[in-house]
C-alpha positions in Angstrom: 20.3 15.6 7.3 17.6 13.4 8.7 15.0 16.0 9.5 15.1 17.7 6.1 14.6 14.3 4.4 11.7 13.5 6.7 10.2 16.9 6.1 10.5 16.4 2.4 9.0 12.9 2.6 6.0 14.1 4.6 5.4 17.1 2.3 5.4 14.9 -0.8 3.0 12.4 0.8 0.6 15.1 1.9 0.8 17.1 -1.3 0.2 14.0 -3.5 -2.2 12.3 -1.0 -0.2 9.1 -1.3 -1.7 6.0 0.5 -1.4 2.3 0.2 1.1 1.0 -2.3 1.9 4.6 -3.5 3.0 5.4 0.1 5.2 2.3 0.3 6.8 3.2 -3.0 7.6 6.8 -2.0 9.1 5.7 1.3 11.1 3.1 -0.5 12.4 5.7 -2.9 13.5 7.9 0.0 15.2 4.8 1.6 17.6 4.6 -1.3 19.9 7.3 0.0 23.6 7.7 0.0 23.5 9.1 3.5 23.7 6.1 5.9 21.7 8.0 8.7 18.9 8.9 6.3 18.9 5.5 4.8 18.5 3.8 8.2 15.6 6.0 9.3 13.8 5.6 6.0 14.3 1.8 6.1 12.9 1.8 9.7 9.8 3.7 8.5 9.5 1.3 5.5 9.7 -1.7 7.8 6.8 -0.5 9.9 4.7 0.5 6.9 5.4 -3.0 5.4 4.2 -4.6 8.7 0.7 -3.2 8.1 0.7 -4.7 4.5 1.9 -8.1 5.8 -0.8 -8.2 8.5 -3.4 -7.4 5.8 -2.1 -10.1 3.5 -1.9 -12.7 6.4 -5.4 -11.9 7.6 -6.7 -12.3 4.0 -4.8 -15.5 3.2 -5.2 -17.3 6.6 -8.5 -16.1 7.9 -10.2 -14.9 4.7 -10.7 -11.4 6.2 -10.0 -8.1 4.6 -8.7 -5.7 7.2 -8.8 -2.4 5.2 -10.4 0.5 7.1 -9.1 3.1 4.7 -9.6 1.4 1.3 -5.9 1.0 0.6 -5.5 -2.7 0.3 -5.2 -4.0 -3.3 -7.7 -6.9 -2.6 -11.3 -5.9 -2.5 -14.4 -7.8 -1.4 -17.0 -8.5 -4.1 -20.4 -7.5 -2.9 -22.4 -9.9 -5.1 -20.2 -12.6 -6.5 -23.0 -14.1 -8.6 -23.7 -10.8 -10.3 -20.0 -10.2 -11.0 -19.6 -13.7 -12.6 -22.6 -13.0 -14.8 -21.1 -9.7 -15.9 -17.8 -11.4 -16.6 -19.6 -14.0 -18.8 -21.4 -11.3 -20.7 -18.1 -9.4 -21.2 -16.4 -12.6 -22.4 -19.3 -13.4 -24.7 -19.1 -9.8 -26.2 -15.4 -10.3 -27.1 
């Protein structure tokens, strides 16, 4: 039962090109299984996927670094903070 579930998970990830949070969501959905063996394997996969997210969050909070080689992290660096603040001011003024 484990291999068909893993195959289905991988096929769905590849077909829909899931990455980042979407990837975590789909692995979590597969971890909600009535089969204890499948549930355990999916929870193990989810654990290791979450470790990557936790490391990204810790690097950002503690060191101010964004470790995101594939553009999946939900926090993004602002290239020119002054320009973005001016744009926000103009947007707020227009409202």
